[in-house]
N, C-alpha and C positions, 0 to 999 in steps of 0.2 A: 501696733501704734505707728502712725505715719511719721516718716522722717521729715523734719523741718526742711524747707526749701534750701536754705543756706548750707545746712549740714549735708544735704544731698549733693549740692554743687561741689562742696568741699571733698566729699567722698569720690565723686567722678574725677575731680582733678588729681586725687591721689592715685586712682586706678590708671589714669592716663600717664602720669609720671612714672608709675611702676612699669607700664608697658613700654614706655620710651627707654627706661633703664634696662629692661630685659633685652630690648633690641640692641642697645649699645653694648651689652655684654656678649652678644652673639653677632659678630660681623657678618656682612653679606658675602659669604665666601664665593657664591656663584657669580656675583658681580665682579669680585676681585679676579676670579678665574677668567671671566669674559675680557676684562681689561688686559690681563696677561696674555691671553690667546691672541688678541689683536697684535700685540707686540711680537709674539712668536712668529706670526704669519708675515711680519715685515721682513723676516729673513728667508722666507720661502721663495724658491726660484722655480717659476713656471716651466722653464725649458728643460730642467733636469728632474723636477719633482722632488728635490732634496732641499736641505736647509743650509744656507751659508753660515759660516762661523762654527760649524760642527761637522762630524764625520758621517760615514756610511751607516754604521749600525745605530748611531745616535739619532739619525733621521727616522729610523724605524720606531724608536721610542717617542719621538715627537709626533709621528702619525698616531701612535697608540694613545697618547694623552689627548690628542685632538678628537679621536673617536670617543674616548671616555667623557670628555667635556660635552661633546655633541649629545651624548646620551643623557647626561645630567641636566643639560639645558633644554633638552627637547628641541634642538635646532637642526635644520637641514642645510644650514649655510655652507658647511664645509664638505658636503658630499662631492662637489667637483674636485676638491683637493685629493681625495682618495683615488678617484678614477684617473686623475692626471698623474699622480705618483705611480700608480699601478702601471700606466702605459709608458711613462718617460724614464723612470728610474732604472728600467731594465736595459737601457742602452749601454750602461757600464757593466752590469752584472745580470746577464740573461737568466730569467727565472729566479732572480734574487739569490743566486748561488755564487759563492766565492771560496776562498781557501780556508775559511774559519767557520767551524760549525756553530760557534756561539753567535756570530753575525747572522747566520742563516736562521737561527732560532728566534732572534729578535724580530726578523721580518715575518716569520711564520706567525708569531703571536700578534703582530700588528695586523696582518690580514684576517686573522680570526676575529679580532676586535672589530675590524671594518665589516666583516660578515655579520657579526652580532648586531651591528647598528643598521645595516642596509638590507640584510638577507640576500645579497647578491652572491650567487653561487660561485662566481669566478674567484672571489676572494678565498673562500674555503678550499676550492680546488688548488689554488696556488699554495696555500699553507700545507696541504697534503703532499704536494709535489716537493716542496722544500723539505718536509719531514723525511721523505723517501731518501733524499740525499744525505741527511743527517744520520740516518740509520746505517749508512755505509761506513760510518766512523766507528762502529762498535767492533771490538775484537776481544780476544781473551787476555790481553796484557793486563796485569793486576787483577785478573779474575773477571774482567768485563768493563763496561762503561765505554763512552765514546771519547775520542781524542778531541783536544782543543782545536787542532788544525789538521789539515791533510798532510802536513809534514810529519805527523805522528811523533811529536817530541814532548808532549805534556798531556796528562790526564788531570783535568781540574774540575772544580766545583761548578762554575757557571755554565760550561757547556753541557754538563750532565743534568743540572737543574733545568735548563731550558729544554733539553730532550725529554725529560719527565713531563714538564708542563705542556709542551706542544702535544705529546702523545695523549695525555689525559684530556686536554681540551678537544682534540680531534675525536677521542672516544665518545665524548658526550654529544658531539654534533654530527658524527658520521652516520651513514645509513646502517641499518641493522646488519647487513652482510659484511660491512667493513669494521664495525665497532670492535669486534673481538681482537683483531690484529693490533689495534691501537691500545686497547686495554692490556693485552699481553706485553707489549713493549713498555707501557707505563709501569706495570707491576714488576717486570724484569729489571728495569732501571732503578726503581726504588729499592728493591731487594738488594741490588748491588750497592747502591749509594749509602744506604743506612749502615751497611757493614764495611764500608770502604775505609773508615777511620777518619774521614774528613770532618765529621761532627765531633768536636772535642768535649772535654769533661765539663765545660761551662755551657754546653748546648749551643755553642757558636760554631759556624762553619769556616774552616780555614780555606786558603785559596786552592789547594790541590794536593797531589801526591808526589812524593819523591820516587822517580821511576826505578831507581836502583834498589829500593827497599819496598816499594808499593805501600809506604806508610805516609801518614799526614806530614806534610812538609812544614807545618807550623808557620806558614806565611800568613799575611794579613787576613783579618776577619772583616772583609769589606761589607758595607751595609747591603749591597745588592745581592751578595751571596746568602744573606739572611732573609732576603725578600722573595726571590723567584721560587724558592722551594715552598713557600707558603701558598702561593697560587697553585703550584703543581699538586700539592697534597690535598688542597681544598677541592680541586677539580676531580682528582682521583677518587676521593671519598664520595663525591656525588655519583660517580659511575659504579663504584664497588665499595659500599660503605664498610668501614673498618675503624673502630674506635681508636686504634693506635695512630691512625693518620692525623686526625685533628689534634690529638694529644701531643704528638711530636711537633706539629706546626706551632701549637701554642707555646710549647717549651722553648722553641727557637725564637719565636716572636718576643716572648717575655725576657729571654736572655739578651736580645738585642736592645730592648727598651732599658734594661738594667745596665748593660756594659758599654753601649755605644752612644749614650746621651750624656750631656753635661748636667750640672747641678740644677739647671732650670728645665730639664727635660727635652732639650734641643738635640737633635741627631747630628752626629759628626762622623766623618771619615778621617783617618790619620793623615791623609795627604794634604789636608787643608792648611794654608790657603793656596796651595800650588798643586791642584789635582789634575791639571792638564785637560785635554779635550774629552777624555773618557770619564775620569773620576768625578767630574762635576755632575754627572747624571745618576750616580749610584743611589743617592738617598731617595730620590723620587721613586725609583724602582721599588725600593723597600716599602715605601708608604703605599704605593699602588697595590702591591700584593697583600699588605696588611689589611687594606680595605676589602679585598676579596675574602680574606679569612673572616673578617668581622661580619660580612654579609651572611656567611653560613653559620658563624658562631659569635654573635654579638658580645662585646666586652666593653664596658664603660672605660676601662683603662686605655683601650685603643683609641677611643674617641678623644679622651683627654690629651693623649700624646699627639694625635693629628692636629687638634685645635691649637695646642701649644706651638707646634712647629709652623703651622700656617700663619698664626699671628706674629710669630717672631720674624718670619720672612717679610711679611707686610710692613712691620714696624721697624725692623733693623737691617734688612738686607735688600732694600728697594732703592733703585736709582731713578733717573729721569725716564719718563714715558713708560712707566710700569715695567722696567727691566729689573730682574732679580739675580742676585749674585750666588756664588757657590757656597759661602759660609752662612748658614741660616741664622746664626746668632749675630751676624754682622761683624764688622761693617760691610756695606756694599763695596765691592771692588770693581767689577765689570760684568756686563751682561753678554751672554751669547745664547744661541739656540739650545745648547746643551744644558746650561744652568737654568734657562728659562723653562724648558720642558720639565725639568726636575722639580722646580718650584711649583709648576702648575699641577703636577701629580699631587702635591700636598693640598692645594686649594680645591681641586676637584674631589679629593677624598674628604676634605672637611665639609664641603657642600653636600656630598652624598651622605655622610654620617650624620650631618645636622638634620636631615629629613628622616633618617632611619631610626635614630635613638629617641 
């Protein structure tokens, strides 16, 4: 039976309204990321290849989110930024080497992301060179692991998580004759880390070890310590599949979503609202690595979490000119390249998961 013309028109209007409603329910995260990236780049300094208002290792994370955005947006607009930073930033730290192994790890991951985007072998070669220096930080104190710094006064989670992640990333991208050495390092690191005691009874990772006892020091469970390990275990599982790897990653991710969020599902670090130059970047690192875990093992809870946080940043922690603050539940306090890149991790993740699920 034919539908009367008026009824048909009414049906079309309902469908159009439904489509508009669906669109309003799902923000254009990629456009939000684009707006935020333009603001991030306002702090970029051509002569140094680094970002004003934030530090050395933080600039590596800004480069990482710029690469991830470029991949999500299918844009080549920022390729000159990667090559410029590669050339200019070494004037202060040749080969991206300094006294802190975790700083080195951030730069190694940044250049791996740049390599994934561009396939320029110089970026992967630099990451391998940085990793070689990181490996010099391994010794038998507390049974293994690398030191936080070359002063050898602390063995902590973040340096070892980064060592794991860089090794696993390199293992998946290295030539066949080099793959084995990186895989061996990644498996050696994970074997030590999972037995180190830093993963507590809640499946959260504390900051590090007490050197006098080589036991968990019970210090803060920073969001980024729950994050980097997710990316490392995901990569390691791609090279050498082992069901215990994603299972552990999911347990840590779920613990973070349970214990580090507020009643609305928004992620927090205990330093807020005074996290300093470093802490403002921690949450974005967690979200970025959760996105990597979701790519391999999709979970609707992860998407809901990422959407919740991206929307909260946009609605509650946004200042003038698309600046984003450190407290994602708001209110906006001040923007800088560290808090900006952290928020952008959430928007890029939300845009990526929006297409994936």
